[in-house]
Residue frames relative to the residue before (quaternion, step in Angstrom):
aa qw qx qy qz dx dy dz
M 1.0000 0.0000 0.0000 0.0000 0.00 0.00 0.00
E 0.4388 -0.7236 0.4759 0.2397 3.56 -0.58 1.20
P 0.4848 -0.6663 0.4774 0.3052 3.59 -1.01 0.76
K 0.0041 -0.7728 0.6344 -0.0157 3.53 -1.09 0.81
Q 0.0453 -0.7839 0.6170 0.0524 3.53 -1.12 0.60
T 0.1866 -0.7279 0.6498 0.1146 3.49 -1.25 0.67
I 0.1423 -0.8141 0.5617 0.0389 3.57 -0.74 1.07
Q 0.0358 -0.7553 0.6541 0.0185 3.53 -1.06 0.89
S 0.2364 -0.7830 0.5644 0.1115 3.54 -0.79 1.05
S 0.0108 0.7754 -0.6312 0.0149 3.55 -1.13 0.74
Q 0.7092 -0.4304 0.3241 0.4547 3.56 -1.28 -0.05
E 0.6428 0.5345 -0.3142 0.4499 3.59 1.13 -0.65
G 0.7046 -0.3716 0.2926 0.5291 3.58 1.07 -0.73
L 0.6864 -0.4500 0.3605 0.4432 3.53 -0.96 -0.93
G 0.1686 -0.7196 0.6620 0.1246 3.50 -1.21 0.69
I 0.0354 -0.8228 0.5654 -0.0450 3.56 -0.62 1.14
L 0.1566 -0.7539 0.6316 0.0899 3.55 -0.97 0.93
W 0.1644 -0.7848 0.5935 0.0696 3.55 -0.76 1.09
K 0.0528 -0.7736 0.6310 0.0234 3.56 -1.10 0.80
G 0.6621 0.5233 -0.3785 0.3802 3.56 -1.08 0.72
Y 0.6409 -0.4831 0.4235 0.4201 3.48 -1.30 -0.55
L 0.2081 -0.7448 0.6239 0.1128 3.53 -0.95 0.97
T 0.3544 0.7429 -0.4586 0.3350 3.53 0.61 1.27
V 0.7900 -0.3781 0.2282 0.4252 3.56 -1.36 0.33
P 0.7043 0.4757 -0.3223 0.4169 3.66 0.64 -0.93
F 0.7716 0.3840 -0.1824 0.4731 3.59 1.13 -0.56
I 0.4097 0.7412 -0.4676 0.2533 3.62 1.22 -0.09
K 0.6232 0.5298 -0.3538 0.4536 3.61 0.95 -0.76
D 0.6518 0.5100 -0.3139 0.4653 3.60 0.98 -0.82
W 0.6463 0.5072 -0.3181 0.4732 3.58 0.97 -0.86
Y 0.6341 0.5310 -0.3300 0.4550 3.58 0.97 -0.84
E 0.6659 0.4952 -0.3001 0.4704 3.59 0.91 -0.90
L 0.6303 0.5170 -0.3337 0.4734 3.61 1.03 -0.72
S 0.6680 0.5026 -0.3096 0.4532 3.60 0.96 -0.82
N 0.6278 0.5368 -0.3396 0.4499 3.60 1.13 -0.51
Q 0.5874 0.5743 -0.3670 0.4363 3.60 1.26 -0.18
W 0.5310 0.6443 -0.4101 0.3672 3.57 1.23 -0.33
E 0.1039 -0.7619 0.6362 0.0637 3.55 -0.99 0.85
I 0.1332 0.8093 -0.5463 0.1701 3.52 -0.13 1.34
P 0.3734 -0.7214 0.5323 0.2385 3.59 -0.70 0.99
K 0.6299 -0.5270 0.4053 0.4016 3.57 -1.21 0.50
G 0.7917 0.3140 -0.2492 0.4610 3.52 -1.11 0.75
K 0.5956 0.5695 -0.3661 0.4322 3.59 1.24 -0.04
K 0.4832 -0.6784 0.4925 0.2525 3.52 -1.31 0.42
I 0.1593 -0.7305 0.6551 0.1087 3.52 -1.21 0.70
R 0.0593 -0.7937 0.6054 -0.0027 3.56 -0.64 1.14
I 0.0879 -0.8063 0.5849 0.0057 3.56 -0.57 1.23
D 0.2574 -0.7565 0.5908 0.1116 3.53 -0.75 1.17
L 0.1536 -0.8274 0.5392 0.0345 3.58 -0.55 1.22
S 0.3455 0.7874 -0.4635 0.2140 3.59 1.23 0.24
E 0.7334 0.4041 -0.2241 0.4986 3.60 1.17 -0.51
I 0.4476 0.6453 -0.4823 0.3882 3.60 1.21 0.44
D 0.2380 -0.8190 0.5136 0.0941 3.54 -0.47 1.26
R 0.7874 0.0616 -0.0192 0.6131 3.58 1.18 -0.62
I 0.0149 0.7620 -0.6474 0.0058 3.51 -1.21 0.65
D 0.1003 -0.7836 0.6107 0.0543 3.56 -1.03 0.78
S 0.7691 -0.3581 0.2359 0.4739 3.59 -1.28 -0.15
A 0.6103 0.5353 -0.3570 0.4621 3.60 1.09 -0.60
G 0.6367 0.5237 -0.3214 0.4660 3.58 1.04 -0.75
I 0.6427 0.5046 -0.3155 0.4825 3.57 1.01 -0.81
Q 0.6368 0.5198 -0.3279 0.4656 3.60 0.96 -0.84
F 0.6468 0.5164 -0.3199 0.4611 3.57 1.00 -0.77
L 0.6417 0.5060 -0.3246 0.4762 3.61 0.99 -0.78
I 0.6299 0.5153 -0.3272 0.4803 3.60 1.04 -0.78
F 0.6246 0.5363 -0.3230 0.4668 3.59 0.99 -0.85
L 0.6722 0.4931 -0.3003 0.4635 3.59 0.89 -0.92
K 0.6255 0.5384 -0.3312 0.4573 3.58 1.02 -0.81
K 0.6902 0.4662 -0.2775 0.4788 3.57 0.89 -0.93
R 0.6440 0.5247 -0.3261 0.4511 3.60 0.99 -0.82
T 0.6799 0.4739 -0.3041 0.4697 3.59 0.88 -0.85
N 0.6243 0.5325 -0.3438 0.4566 3.60 1.02 -0.73
S 0.6880 0.4759 -0.2930 0.4629 3.59 0.91 -0.86
N 0.6867 0.4372 -0.2750 0.5115 3.61 1.23 -0.42
H 0.4566 -0.7051 0.4232 0.3393 3.59 1.32 0.26
Q 0.4704 0.6156 -0.4667 0.4266 3.51 0.98 1.01
V 0.3721 -0.7030 0.5589 0.2347 3.55 -1.30 0.27
L 0.1542 -0.7675 0.6168 0.0821 3.56 -0.96 0.94
D 0.0434 -0.7746 0.6310 -0.0082 3.54 -0.77 1.12
L 0.1718 -0.7416 0.6412 0.0969 3.53 -0.87 1.02
T 0.0343 -0.8283 0.5584 -0.0307 3.58 -0.70 1.07
N 0.8450 0.2076 -0.1433 0.4715 3.53 -1.38 0.27
H 0.0217 0.8459 -0.5295 0.0599 3.55 0.90 1.00
S 0.3966 -0.6867 0.5537 0.2540 3.58 -0.92 0.91
L 0.6678 -0.4904 0.3649 0.4248 3.56 -1.25 0.31
A 0.6185 0.5496 -0.3471 0.4415 3.60 1.00 -0.78
V 0.6722 0.4811 -0.2907 0.4818 3.58 0.94 -0.88
L 0.6462 0.5332 -0.3213 0.4415 3.59 0.91 -0.88
K 0.6538 0.5236 -0.3197 0.4429 3.58 0.92 -0.90
V 0.6880 0.4701 -0.2914 0.4699 3.59 0.89 -0.87
L 0.6412 0.5053 -0.3323 0.4723 3.62 0.93 -0.80
D 0.6364 0.5260 -0.3141 0.4687 3.57 1.05 -0.80
L 0.6813 0.5061 -0.2890 0.4430 3.56 0.79 -1.03
L 0.7514 0.3953 -0.2050 0.4870 3.58 0.96 -0.89
G 0.4272 -0.7269 0.4495 0.2950 3.60 1.26 -0.06
L 0.4366 0.7353 -0.4193 0.3049 3.58 1.10 0.67
V 0.3688 0.7466 -0.4909 0.2563 3.59 1.20 0.08
S 0.7077 0.4493 -0.2745 0.4711 3.59 0.85 -0.90
F 0.5709 0.5877 -0.3897 0.4205 3.62 1.11 -0.54
F 0.7284 0.4059 -0.2377 0.4982 3.57 0.88 -0.93
G 0.2439 -0.8330 0.4697 0.1612 3.58 1.15 -0.57
D 0.4207 0.7164 -0.4603 0.3128 3.57 1.15 0.50
R 0.5296 -0.5816 0.5040 0.3566 3.53 -1.27 0.45
I 0.1822 -0.7976 0.5719 0.0594 3.56 -0.76 1.11
K 0.0790 -0.7625 0.6412 0.0346 3.53 -0.95 0.96
V 0.0979 -0.7950 0.5982 0.0260 3.55 -0.69 1.11
K 0.4185 -0.6966 0.5243 0.2545 3.55 -0.82 1.02
K 0.6342 -0.5653 0.3739 0.3721 3.56 -1.08 0.71
E 0.6810 0.5029 -0.3019 0.4384 3.58 0.92 -0.86
H 0.7143 0.4154 -0.2530 0.5032 3.61 1.23 -0.31
A 0.3894 0.7692 -0.4477 0.2375 3.58 1.29 -0.08
N 0.6973 0.4685 -0.2802 0.4645 3.62 1.02 -0.71
E 0.6485 0.5573 -0.3120 0.4142 3.58 1.22 -0.29
V 0.7584 0.2184 -0.1604 0.5928 3.59 1.26 -0.25
E 0.1841 -0.8161 0.5435 0.0683 3.56 -0.87 0.97
F 0.2182 -0.8099 0.5063 0.2001 3.59 1.21 -0.54
R 0.3795 0.7184 -0.4937 0.3101 3.56 0.94 0.93
Y 0.5841 0.5946 -0.3808 0.4003 3.58 1.11 -0.58
G 0.8107 0.2487 -0.1957 0.4925 3.53 -0.97 0.86
T 0.6559 0.5024 -0.3264 0.4592 3.59 1.23 0.00
R 0.6168 0.5462 -0.3548 0.4420 3.58 1.21 -0.30
K 0.4094 -0.6886 0.5398 0.2584 3.52 -1.09 0.73
V 0.3105 -0.7310 0.5793 0.1833 3.55 -1.03 0.82
S 0.1835 -0.7995 0.5621 0.1055 3.56 -0.85 0.93
């Protein structure tokens, strides 16, 4: 599924809805789409992930890259409305706290994500 984004600009920054697969074959396309963003320093970027049907390790690396890029540009990256595919991968890799986003899990998906990875102390 080809990557698509819809951008809405506001005084706070950008609201972006992503659709498609956040996977290896499309990372170059996603990167090029992200370079189209025009965001002043100190503004917020809110990415809605509700329409991401698949995500793999390349997709996670890209989200980490965006988080670091926005931090270095004194911007804020908020990932919102995480799809089940995104939630499962963030859960498995223990990255929920890295991104620090508010997570909403639908009742029907509550048994599919536990958010235990990365929270246990290793002795």
